[in-house]
KEROKE-485001 format. One record per residue (C-alpha): residue in three letters; residue number from 1; z negated, x, y negated. Coordinates in steps of 0.2 Angstrom, whole numbers. Layout:
N
Ala NUM Z X Y
...
***
This chain:
223
Unk 1 -417 574 -557
Unk 2 -430 582 -546
Unk 3 -435 576 -529
Unk 4 -451 569 -535
Unk 5 -442 560 -550
Unk 6 -430 552 -538
Unk 7 -444 545 -527
Unk 8 -454 539 -542
Unk 9 -438 530 -550
Unk 10 -436 520 -534
Unk 11 -453 513 -534
Unk 12 -455 495 -541
Unk 13 -470 501 -550
Unk 14 -460 512 -561
Unk 15 -445 502 -564
Unk 16 -438 502 -582
Unk 17 -446 518 -587
Unk 18 -435 531 -595
Unk 19 -431 548 -588
Unk 20 -444 556 -599
Unk 21 -457 545 -593
Unk 22 -452 547 -575
Unk 23 -453 566 -578
Unk 24 -470 564 -585
Unk 25 -476 555 -570
Unk 26 -468 568 -558
Unk 27 -477 581 -568
Unk 28 -495 574 -564
Unk 29 -492 570 -545
Unk 30 -496 581 -531
Unk 31 -489 580 -513
Unk 32 -499 577 -498
Unk 33 -493 577 -480
Unk 34 -503 567 -466
Unk 35 -501 567 -448
Unk 36 -499 551 -438
Unk 37 -517 543 -436
Unk 38 -524 554 -450
Unk 39 -536 545 -462
Unk 40 -530 546 -481
Unk 41 -546 538 -488
Unk 42 -561 528 -481
Unk 43 -568 512 -488
Unk 44 -582 514 -500
Unk 45 -577 532 -506
Unk 46 -574 534 -524
Unk 47 -556 530 -530
Unk 48 -550 545 -539
Unk 49 -531 541 -538
Unk 50 -518 531 -530
Unk 51 -503 535 -519
Unk 52 -484 532 -517
Unk 53 -476 534 -499
Unk 54 -462 546 -501
Unk 55 -458 546 -482
Unk 56 -467 538 -467
Unk 57 -478 523 -466
Unk 58 -497 519 -470
Unk 59 -508 505 -465
Unk 60 -522 498 -476
Unk 61 -536 491 -465
Unk 62 -554 486 -464
Unk 63 -566 490 -449
Unk 64 -583 484 -444
Unk 65 -598 494 -436
Unk 66 -591 491 -419
Unk 67 -574 499 -424
Unk 68 -564 483 -423
Unk 69 -550 485 -435
Unk 70 -541 472 -446
Unk 71 -524 477 -454
Unk 72 -522 471 -471
Unk 73 -505 478 -476
Unk 74 -492 491 -471
Unk 75 -483 502 -484
Unk 76 -467 510 -481
Unk 77 -456 522 -492
Unk 78 -457 520 -511
Unk 79 -471 508 -509
Unk 80 -488 512 -519
Unk 81 -505 508 -513
Unk 82 -523 509 -519
Unk 83 -519 506 -537
Unk 84 -532 492 -540
Unk 85 -548 502 -538
Unk 86 -541 516 -549
Unk 87 -541 505 -564
Unk 88 -557 496 -562
Unk 89 -567 511 -557
Unk 90 -574 504 -540
Unk 91 -573 513 -524
Unk 92 -559 510 -512
Unk 93 -561 492 -504
Unk 94 -552 497 -488
Unk 95 -547 512 -478
Unk 96 -530 519 -476
Unk 97 -522 530 -462
Unk 98 -504 535 -458
Unk 99 -495 526 -444
Unk 100 -482 539 -444
Unk 101 -481 557 -450
Unk 102 -480 554 -469
Unk 103 -477 562 -485
Unk 104 -487 555 -500
Unk 105 -487 557 -519
Unk 106 -504 557 -526
Unk 107 -507 552 -544
Unk 108 -524 556 -551
Unk 109 -534 543 -561
Unk 110 -537 553 -577
Unk 111 -520 560 -579
Unk 112 -512 543 -575
Unk 113 -523 534 -588
Unk 114 -517 545 -601
Unk 115 -499 542 -596
Unk 116 -501 523 -597
Unk 117 -509 524 -614
Unk 118 -493 532 -620
Unk 119 -481 520 -611
Unk 120 -485 502 -612
Unk 121 -470 498 -600
Unk 122 -480 506 -586
Unk 123 -494 494 -589
Unk 124 -483 479 -588
Unk 125 -475 486 -572
Unk 126 -491 488 -564
Unk 127 -497 471 -569
Unk 128 -481 463 -561
Unk 129 -483 474 -545
Unk 130 -501 470 -543
Unk 131 -497 451 -545
Unk 132 -484 452 -531
Unk 133 -497 460 -520
Unk 134 -510 447 -524
Unk 135 -497 433 -520
Unk 136 -493 441 -503
Unk 137 -512 443 -499
Unk 138 -514 425 -504
Unk 139 -500 419 -492
Unk 140 -507 430 -478
Unk 141 -525 422 -480
Unk 142 -517 405 -480
Unk 143 -507 409 -465
Unk 144 -522 415 -455
Unk 145 -532 401 -460
Unk 146 -520 386 -458
Unk 147 -505 391 -447
Unk 148 -503 393 -429
Unk 149 -496 409 -422
Unk 150 -477 404 -422
Unk 151 -479 399 -440
Unk 152 -487 416 -444
Unk 153 -474 426 -436
Unk 154 -460 416 -444
Unk 155 -468 419 -461
Unk 156 -469 437 -457
Unk 157 -451 439 -452
Unk 158 -446 430 -468
Unk 159 -456 442 -478
Unk 160 -448 456 -469
Unk 161 -431 450 -473
Unk 162 -436 449 -492
Unk 163 -444 466 -492
Unk 164 -431 475 -482
Unk 165 -417 465 -492
Unk 166 -408 460 -476
Unk 167 -407 441 -474
Unk 168 -401 441 -456
Unk 169 -410 456 -449
Unk 170 -426 466 -450
Unk 171 -434 481 -442
Unk 172 -452 479 -436
Unk 173 -463 492 -445
Unk 174 -478 491 -432
Unk 175 -480 492 -413
Unk 176 -483 474 -407
Unk 177 -501 478 -404
Unk 178 -504 482 -422
Unk 179 -492 468 -428
Unk 180 -503 456 -417
Unk 181 -518 463 -427
Unk 182 -510 460 -443
Unk 183 -506 442 -438
Unk 184 -523 438 -431
Unk 185 -518 435 -413
Unk 186 -517 445 -396
Unk 187 -502 456 -391
Unk 188 -500 444 -376
Unk 189 -498 428 -387
Unk 190 -487 437 -399
Unk 191 -475 443 -385
Unk 192 -474 425 -379
Unk 193 -470 418 -396
Unk 194 -456 432 -398
Unk 195 -449 427 -381
Unk 196 -449 408 -386
Unk 197 -440 412 -402
Unk 198 -427 422 -393
Unk 199 -425 409 -379
Unk 200 -422 395 -392
Unk 201 -409 405 -401
Unk 202 -419 408 -417
Unk 203 -419 427 -416
Unk 204 -411 441 -405
Unk 205 -422 456 -401
Unk 206 -416 474 -398
Unk 207 -432 484 -398
Unk 208 -439 485 -415
Unk 209 -423 477 -423
Unk 210 -423 459 -424
Unk 211 -407 448 -429
Unk 212 -411 432 -437
Unk 213 -399 419 -429
Unk 214 -406 403 -436
Unk 215 -414 406 -453
Unk 216 -416 388 -457
Unk 217 -426 385 -441
Unk 218 -437 400 -445
Unk 219 -440 393 -462
Unk 220 -445 377 -454
Unk 221 -457 385 -442
Unk 222 -465 395 -456
Unk 223 -468 379 -466
***
């Protein structure tokens, strides 16, 4: 199995595909390396393909005329992004840039459409993957609209335990300033909430690594 095939086979988008299908996908993708802070695409530009993070981390964000930025999502290794506009033909609805030096696999739209037509399993996987992302965005909107900052942070930590597959510990993907942006608050407020959770024994912090000491209380806060 080639390096590209190994990465593709670990992505949830391509689960259940056979070796031949994985090999076909590896044959149409190209590698792109981006430096930390480098733009990958800008909102409004034509969507000619989508990406899979092989190494590093990417943020999806929107910004206004004044340059104020709102982070919508953060993608880590073996996560895909920018699939939706590729399939309905619209431009990218948000921008993407690397938060770390990253290596990406790029799948061009035309070649991917041909591959999907030959492999119905890929269509079903993409539908499931996009449904999960829609559910996550719905939860994020609900959290920002209806919850106070402690509940937003608790919800995010629970989400990280699920996505990182460790029920009692997580690693923060973003610096606290960018995490505050994602949660719709200020860095100062976020620091106070982290401190309060640590003081009450809900979590223990060690830099970016957080141990969940009282998951039941974290769930209660999130709800």
